[in-house]
N, C-alpha and C positions, 0 to 999 in steps of 0.2 A: 444636508447631512451626507446624502449619496455622494454628492460632488466632492465633499472633503474626504469621504473614504476613499473615492477614485483617485484623487491627487496623492493620497497616502499609500494606496495598495498597489496601484498600477506600476509604479517604478520598482517596487519588490518583485511583482511577477515578472516584469521584465528582466531584472537582474538574475532570478532564479531560471527563467526560461533560457537565456543566453549563456549562463555560466555552468549551471548543474544539468537542467533538464535537456540539453542538446546532447548530452554525453550518452552514449550506449547503454550505460548502466543505469541510467535514470529515465529512460524513454516511457517509462509507465505513469510517471508523476503527472503529466498532462491528462491522461486519461483518468486517474485518481480524482483530479480537479473536475473533470465533467461529471463524475459520479456524486462529488461533494456538491456541485452545483445543482444536481437533481434533488438532493436531499434538503438543500436550503429552499429550493422552489416549493417543495412539498410542505413545508412548514409555514408557508408565507402568510397563512390566515392567524398566526400568532402574533403578528405584528399590527395590534390593534390599537396603538396608541393610548393604552390604558394604564401606562406606567405610574406609580404612585411618586410622591416627592421622595420618598426613602429609595426607590429604585433608581430615580433620577441622580440623587446624591452619590449613590454607589457608583452609577455609571461614569459620573465625572471623576470620582476618585480612581476607578479603574482605568479610564481614559488617561489620566495624568501619568500613572504608571506605565501604560502602554506607550503614551509618547516619549517618555523617558528611555524606555528600552529600545524603541524604535530608533530614537536619534542616536544613542549610544552604538547600536548596531550598524546603522546606516553610515555614520560618519567614521567608524572604526573598520568597516568591511567586515564586521562579525554578523555573517548572514543569519546565523541561528538566532541570535537576539533580535536583529531585524525582523525575521519571521514571526517569533514569538510576539513581538511587540505589535505587529500587524493583527495576528489572530486576536490578541487581547483588545484591539481598538474596535474590531468586528463585533466582539461580545459587549463591549461598552455601548456601541450603536443599538444593538439588539436591546438591551436594558432600557435604554431611551425608547425605542420604539414599541417594545412589547411588555416591560416590565419583568417581574420575576418570573410570571407564569410562561412569557415568550421564551425567557432564558432558559427555562427547563426544556422547552421544547426543542430549543435550538443548542443545547448542551452537547448532544453527540455529534451534529455536524461540525461543531466548533472544534470538538476533541479531535474530529478526523482531519482538520486542516492541519494539524501538528504532524501528521504522516507525510506531508509534501515537503516540510522543511528538512533539508539535507542534512545527513549525519556528518559530525565532525569526523575529518580524515583520521585523528588519533584514536577515535573510537572504533572507526569502520576498520582500520587496519589490523587492530587486535583481534577483532572478531572474524575477519574476512579470510586470514590466512588457514586457519583451522577448518573453517567451512568448506574452502575450496579442496582442502586435503581430504576431509571425509567424503565430499562429493566425488572427487575423482577415484578415490578407492572403490566407493559403492557402485559407480558405473562400470569400473574395470571388472569387479568380481560379478555383475550382473552378466556382462557379454561376455566373460571367459567361461561361466558357467553354461552359456548357451552355444559355446562353440566358436565364437567369433575370436580373430586373433588381435585381441586387445590387451594392452598392458599399460601400465603408468609408471611414471617415474615423477614423484611429486605431483605437481599439477598439470603435468605434460602427458597427454594420452596419446600412446603409439596405436594407431588404428590401420592395420595393414601396413602399407608402405608409406602411410602420412602420420602426420603429427597434429595434435588438436590440444591447444592450451586451454584450460579452464581459466580463462580471464575474469576481472571484476564484472564484466558484463554477464558472463554466464552464471556466477554465483556470488552476485553483489548483495551486499547488506540492503542497500536501497532497494534493489529489486525484490528481496524478501519483504521488506517493509510495506512497499507498494501492494504486493499480492496481498498480503495480511490485511491491509485497509480495504482492497476491493472485496475480500470475503467479508469483512464486518460490514460493509456498506450494502452488500448482497443481503445479509441477515436483517438489516436496518430496513432497506426498501422493500424487502419480500419476507416479512417475518412468517416463521412457521406457526402452525395452528396451535401447537402445545409449547408451553413455556420451556419444559423439560428439554424439547428438541432444540430451542434456541440456545439454552445453556450448554447442551454438548456440542453444537456448531461452533460456539465461541470457543470451547476449550480445545477444539480439534482445527481451529484456524490456523495456527502456526504449522501444524503437521501437514496440512493440505497445502500450504503456500510452499513448504519444503518439497512436497511430492511434485508439485507443478514445476519447480525449478529443476529437479531431478530429470522429470520427464523431457523439459527442453534440452538438457544436456545429452541424454540418451538419443533424442531426435538427431541432433547434430552429429553424433558418432555414427548412426546409420547412414545419414546423408553422405558423410564423408568416406564410409566404408564403399558404400555402392556408386557414388558419382564422383568422388574425388575431392582433393583438398580445396580446390577453388569453389566448388559447389557448397562445401561445409562453411567456408568463409562468407560466401554470399548469403547464406541462410541465417546468419546471427540475427540480422534485423528483424526478419520474418518470425523467427523463433521468439523473440523477445514478446511481440505481440500475441503469438499463438499460446504463450503462457497465460494470458488473461483470460482467453476461452477455456483454456484448460482448467484453471482453478475456478471459474463460473460453472464448469460443468461438474467439477469435483463437489462444489458445495450444493448444486441442484440434485445431483445423484445422492449425495450423503443425506441431505434432508428427506429426501423421498424414501430412502430405505429406512432412516430412523422413525419416521411418521408411520411407516407401514409396519415396522416391528413392533412399535409402541400401541398402533391401533389393534393389532392381533393379540397382544398382550392384555389389554383392556377388554377386548371382545371375549377372550377366554376367562377373565376375571369375572365378567358379569354374566357369562353363560353358565 
C-alpha cells in the first residue's frame, strides 16, 4: 500500500515542487509539508490495522473517487484537482490501515494537506490586488508617522531615493495561507492547556499571519532605506523564511499571554 501511495503521490509532489513551490511566493510550502509530516508521524500509533469491513468498504469507495479526481487532474494539468485526489487517496489508505478511529486521529493532518495545494490564479488574482494595496498603504502610513521619507503609489513604495514594489512574493495569498497553516499546526502540535486558549488562537490565526506578512514588508523597507535597493532586493528570500519565525513567535507569545491572563482571572475567581 505504501508503494502504491508513493507511485501516486511522488509525481504530484515533484510537479508541485518544480511548478509552484520553486516560486518565491510559495517558498513556505515545503516547510508546511515538514510540519505536516511531523503531525502524521505523531499519530502513527492509530494505524493499528483494526479496520472493520465497513471501514474498508468506505476506503475503497473513497479511493475510487480519489483515483478519478487524480486521473482527471493529472491528465488535464488541473493541479488543484490532482492534489485533492492525492489527499483523498491518503485518507483512503488511512481508513484501511486504521479504520474510522484512525481516520478521526488523522482528520486534521489530512485537512492540512489542502493548504499546500496551490490556489487557482483566478482566485488569487482577485484577492491579491486589494491585499497588496492595503499592505502598501499600511506600511506607508506607519513609516510616514515615524518620520521616514516613505510614500506609495499603488503597490510601489518610494523609500527615500529607492523604489520597492509590493510583489506577489511579499503579499502573496499562498504566503498567507502557508503562514495560517503553520499557525494551525503549531496549535495542533503544541496545544494550550486550556481549551478556550485554543479557540482564541484559532480565531486569531488569520490576523497573526497578516501581522507577520506586514512585518516582512516593514523589514524590507528598513533594509532598503538604510542599506540601499540592492540590499532590499537581496533580502526578499531571507525575509520569506523569517516570516515563519515571526509567526511562530507570535503564536507562542499570544498563547503565553492568554494563558497568563486566564490563569490570573481563574485565580481571582477562586480567591
